[in-house]
N, C-alpha and C positions, 0 to 999 in steps of 0.2 A: 252328192252325197253328204248328208247332215251330219257334225259333228253334237252326237248323246250328249245332255247337261251333265259338271262336274255336277251330281248329289252326293258326293262323298261328304263328313260329319264327322266335326272331331268333342270328342265329351272332355266337357270342364270340370274336375270334380274338386267341391269346395270344402275340405274339413274343418268344423271348425272347434276352438280348441274347451268351448263351459259346453256343448253337446254333442251327442249321438249321432248325433243330424245332420245326415250326411248332403249337401247337396251337388246336383250335377245340372249342366248343362253345357248343349247340343248345337254347336256352331263350326255355321255351313263352311264348309272351308274357301269360296268364293268370299264372305264377308272379310278371312282372317286377311287374305289378299288385297281385300282392297281395304284393306286394314295401316294393313302393311303400307302401302303404296302415299297409302293418307301421313305419315308419320313419317315416312321419309320429303316426301310437296314438303310436312311442314320444319322435320329436320332446317333440312337448306332453304328456305325461305328464312329462320330464327337468321340463320347463320349469316345471309347474305342481309339482313338485320340488321346482326350482331356488326359487320362489316362495316359498311355503311356510315353505322353510331361510331365506331371509329377514328373512318375517318373523316370525318365531321370536324369529330373532337380538336384529333390534331389539325386540322387548316387552319378552324377556330385559335388555337395560336400558334401557328403560327403569323395568322392573322394578325394577333395581337402584340406578336412578337417585328413585327413588320412596322406598323401603327407608332408604337414604340420608338424604330429607328426611324424612321423619317419623322418625328418628333426631336428625338436627337440631331438632326442630317441641317434640320432647319436654323432650328436654335444656332447651331456651329456655322451653318451658312450667312442667316442673319448675324452671329458674330465679325468673321469674315467680312462681310458687306458692309461693319457700321470701320474696324478696323482699318479698310481700304479706299473707305475717303476721308480717315483721321490720318493718313498717309500723305495723302491726295492734297486736303488740306494747308499737310507741313510744305511740303510739297514749293506750292503757292505762295507759303511766307517764304520760303529761302529764293523764290525765281523774286518776288516783292524785295526784298533785301540785298541781291545780287544785281536789280538794275539800278539798287536805289546807291547803291555802292560805285558802278560804274560810271554812274550820273555827278556821283558825286567827285571826285576824281579827272582832272581834264588832263592827265596827265598819260589815260590809258587810251587816246585817239591816236596814240601820237601810233603811225602805219610801222616803223621801224620796228615797235618792239610785238607787229601781229596782233593787238589788239582792240576790240571796240567795243563802244557801248554795245550793252547789254548779252546776256547771255551768247557762252558759246555754243555752237553747233545755229538750224534750224530751228525758231521753236513750233510747232504745230498746235495750231488751232482746237481747240479743246472744250467741250461743253461744263457748264456746272455738276458740279458730283449730282448725282438720282440719291434722294432718300434712301437709307438702310431700310431696305426690307423692297423694294420699290424700283431694284433694280435683276434685272432676267439672271438666275444665277448661271446658265449657261455662259454667260457673256464674263462674269470674273475672270477667267483665264488671261483672256484677251485684253480687261482692262489692270491686271497684276506685271505684266510681261507689260504696258505699256509704260507702267511706274517705274517699275524695273527700267527701258530705259532711258525715261524720265530722270530721274534719280540716280542714272552712270552721266548724262550730259552734266546734269546740275555738279555733281560728283568732278569732273571733271571745268566747271564754270569756277567752282571756289576754290580750286585746287591752284589753278593761274590767275586768282586774283591772289592770294599766299602766298605763291613766287615772285609776282608785280610789290610785295605792299614788303615783304621782307628783304627786297632788292633797295625800295626805294630807303628804308630801315639800314643795310647795307653801308649805301650812298654816304647816307642825314651823317651816320658816325664818321663816316669815312672825309666832310663836308670840315675844310679847315676856318671854325664860324669861331672861335675863341681871341684876342690879342694873345700875342707871346707874349712877351712883359709887358711892365705898368710903366707910363713917362707920357714925352711930351711928342709931339709928331714935326717932325722936325724939315721933315723933306718928299712931299707925298710921289704919288705912282704921277709917272706923266714924266715932260718936258723940263730941265731945268737947267741955272747955269751950272756947270761942273766948279766944287768952289777949287780944285786946282790950278783946271785949266781956263776955267771962267767963259770958257765956250760955252753955248747949248746941245746940251745932248738927253739923250732920254734916260730917264732911275725906271728903271725897271718895280723897282720897290719901297715901300717907306722904310725910313729912317727915324725906328722913336727913340729919343731922347735920354737917356734911365743912368742911374747910382754903376758903376766899375761893379760887377761883379751881383749886380739884379738876373734872378731866375729867368731861365727863357721854358717857359710850358710848351708841349707841342697843341698843335690848337684842334687836332682828331688822332682819331685812330690810324697808324700806319705803321713802316717797318724802316729803320736807317738803311739808307741806301750810298752815303756817303759819310765821311768825318776823321774831315780834313786840311792841308791849306793849299788855297786856292789864289793867287796871281794880289789883289787888292784886295779881294775881300778876306784877306788874313783865317784866320781858323772860321771853319765851316762847317755848317752839318748839314746835311740833305734829307727828310724824310719824305720816301711815297705811300702816300694817305690810298692810291689805286685806281680806279677811276679816271688813268691817264693826268692825276693835280696832284701835284708835290710840293715841299715844304721851302725854303732854303735863308740858314741860319747864316749872316760874317756877323767878323770881326768881335768875336767868341774870343773869354778869356780863358774859356776847358768846358770840357762837352764830358756828360753824365753815362753815356752810354755805348752800345759798343756799335761795328757794322751786322746790320743783320740783323739785330737786334728788332723785337716786336715790344713798340710804343704805346701807350693810349690818351686820352685827350686827359690834358688836364697837368699830364705829365712832367714835371722836371729832367730837361734831358740835355741843358747847358748853363752857363751862366756868363752877362753883359759883360764885355771889355772894348778894348781900343786895339785892334790888331789889325796889318794889313794897309791904305790908304784907307788911313780916319782923320780926326782930326777932334775927338773926343768921347768920351765912353756913351757909345748908342749898341744897338742894335741893326743893321739888315736887315728888312722881313719881307722873302720875296716867296708870291704862290704863281708857279707857273701850271699852265693846262695845256696836255699834247704840245709842251715845249715854246709854246708862248706864252709869257710872263704875261697874265692878269693884274688887276687891280687887286689886291688882297683886303680893299673897303667893300667888297661888293659882295664878301662871303662873313663875314664879320655878323656879325648875330650880337650883341653885345651892344 
């Protein structure tokens, strides 16, 4: 059974404001349905078009922002690469300076000091720094970590050198390198005839003839460890300079320092006299290293 066609019609009446004529339009119902469907399709299509347009507009804006961020990141990476290259160059110069210092100071090879020529730790072979901008940014973290390790190694090496030179500075300040008084050496270090017994004996220092009361100066920094009378030496002063080095001053007329007092190089500590077994005013001067008498001339630089 077939459905009869829908022949119903709608009348559209149009009334004009300027004339009395009234127009009538008869519209089949099926036209209105088709028009409504077409208008709906057009509305949906328009909505999709507008949505797509705004999506593309947003994506374009985000893309522009990403491009700007990417350009900034590239600039920052280039700057970091330049700084890394500069740090590497600085470390290379420090490395060369470290090696130069160690090769210039032969005492650094002393095994008892646990020092050796060359920097501290094993030095890894490194290639020349790549020009800024040519290095893969992904390799930067590894390179920065290597530079950090290298910097710590260089710091340890330079600290060791600093401690060595500081120790040498202290040792130099403690070396009895000055004449303790002005005068003439009448008896040198070594075997001699004793002026009292005429027997051949070991003279453990220098006899410096000089007028009574002549100042006696400390030849280096130290601490007074003895101040009193000692047999044939008469009035005696002993100064400990550290590193096992001590100096003794005999036949003094008087002393100007106290036991335990810290003295400096060139400081007036006593006066020449004629106390003890002495044939005239003079200073008996000794240098002992770990208790063993040494020739004082070995230490005097003047």
